[in-house]
N, C-alpha and C positions, 0 to 999 in steps of 0.2 A: 696943222694937224699932224700928230705923230704917225709915222708910217711904219708899223710893225710888220716884218716879213711874214706873209701868211704861212709859208712852208715851215718857218721856224716855230710858229704857233702850233702847227699840226704836230711837228716832231716832239715839242716839249709837252703838248697835251698827252701824247702817248707815253712820254717819259714819266709823267705823273702816275701812270698805272703802276709804277714800281711801289707806290704807296701800299698796294695790296700786300706785298710780301714784307714791306717795312713794318707796318703795323701788325701784320700777322706774326712777325718775329717777336714783337713786343708782347702780344696778347696770348699767343698759342705756344704749345710745347715746342722746344727747339727741334726735336727729332722730326716732328710733323713738317715744320718749315723746310728743314734740310731735305726731306723726301720730296716735297713739292717743288723745290728749286732744282733738285737733281732731275726729276721728271721733265721739268720745263726746259732745262738745258738740253737734255736728250731730244726732245721734240723739236726744239728750234734748230739743233744741229742737223737733224734729219730733214727739216724743211730747207735749210741752206744747201744741203747736199742735193736735194731734189731740184733746186733752182739751177744749179750748175750742171747737173746731170741731164736735165731736160730743158733745152732752150725755150721751148714754147711755154713751159710753166714759168720760167723766168720772165719772159716777155709779158705774160699775163700779170705777174706780180708788178712789174715796172709800169705797166699801162694803167693798172687799177689802183695802185697805192702810191702814186707819185705825190711827193710832198711829205710823206711819212718817213722817208729815208733820204739821206744826203745823196747828191748826184754821184759822188765817187763810190757809193755803196751799191750802185746798180749792177756792177759786175764783180763785186767782192762781198765778203761776209758783212752783214749789217751789225750795227752796234748792240742789238738786243742780246745776242749771245754773250757779248763781253759784259754787259750790265748784269745779267743773271749769273754768270760765272764768277764775277767779282764779289757779288753778294754772297754766294754759296761759300766761297773760299774764306771770306771775312768771318762769316758765322762759324765755320768749321775750325778756323785757326785761333781766333781770339776769344777767350772765355768771358770777358767782362761785357755783360749785356748793354750797359750804358755806352761804352766806347763804340761798340758795333752799331748800336741803334743811332748814335749820333752821326757816324760815318755814312749810314744809309740815308739819313735825312739830308746830310750835306749834298749828296748826289741828287736826290729827288728835287730839292728846292734850290740849293746854292748854284748847282751847275745849270739848272734851267733858267734861273734869273740872270746869271752871268751871260748866257747866250742871248737871251732876249734883249737885255739892256745893251750888251755889246753890239748886236746887229742893228739896233734902233738908234742908239745915241753915241756909240763908240767912235771917237775922233782921235784919241791919243793911244798909240800902240806901246805896249811894253816890250821888253827885250825878247820876249817869247813869241811875239806876234799877236797876242791877245790884246783886247782893248783894256785901258786903265779903268774906264767906266764900268765895263762888265765885271772886272775883278773887284772893284769897290762894292758893287751891288752884291756879289757873291759873299764878300766879307760881312757886310751888314746883315744879310739874311742868316748866314751861318752863326754869327754872333748872337742874334736874337733867339735862334733855335737852341743854341747852347745854354742860354740863360734858363730855359725850362728844365735843364738836366744837371747843370753844374754850377759851381761858384763862379762868379763873374770873371775872376782872373783866369780860371781854367777855360771858360767859355771864350774869352778873348784870345788866348793862345791857340785854342782849337780852331777858331775862325781864321786866324793868320795861316795856320798849317793847311786848312782846307782851301783857302784862297791860292796859296802857292802851288798846291797839288793840282788845282783846277787849271791854273795858268801854265803849268809845265808842258813842254813839248814832247809828250810821250810818244814813243814809236808805235806802241799798241793803243787801242782805243782808251780814252781817258775815263770812260764809264767803268772800265775794269779797275784801273789804278786808283781812282778817287775813293772808292769804297775800301779797297784793300790797304792802301798806304795810310789813309786817314785812320782806320781802325788800329793799325800798328803804331802809328805815331801817337795817337791818344792814349793807347795802352802804355807805351813807354813814358809818355809825359805824366801819366797818373802815378808813376813811381817816384816822381820828384815834386810834383805840385798837388796840394790837397784839392780834390775835386768835388767830393760829396757835399751837398748842401746841409 
């Protein structure tokens, strides 16, 4: 029987809540989503400040939401603020809706699958310390997602980029970089490779 880490399932379940702003960005006016994400970043930042300002509040958070955050985040900023900030900056900086939308999907699905597969089946480590199995799963998922938006050649190249970005040993949270770097890389790539179906 496959033993999937329960805490990882919890974290990635919460991770999929990013789909709210991902599809909101696709379906709703850009200004509206920018305002919503800006408000969300401010609210989460205030929440994080309160955690460290008031130890009792932080203890309540740690005791009641165990499994929804990584152990190393118990006494430092959680990944949520990085996820929201990365999305906000990607949307503000890069004008092509398809490139930004793809980068948001790569994080929501590719990163989540990479973590789940890596934690469950990962036996072979890459030079960055991530598992080969997780990276392969990330590539497959991102490639499939890209086929809905791009020509297959562009989808293939985009999936390679997303996989490399996900596997990179970023100093800051990879939830921030995966959206921002992918959006930038796809935008640059679109100048050299035909992408529209």
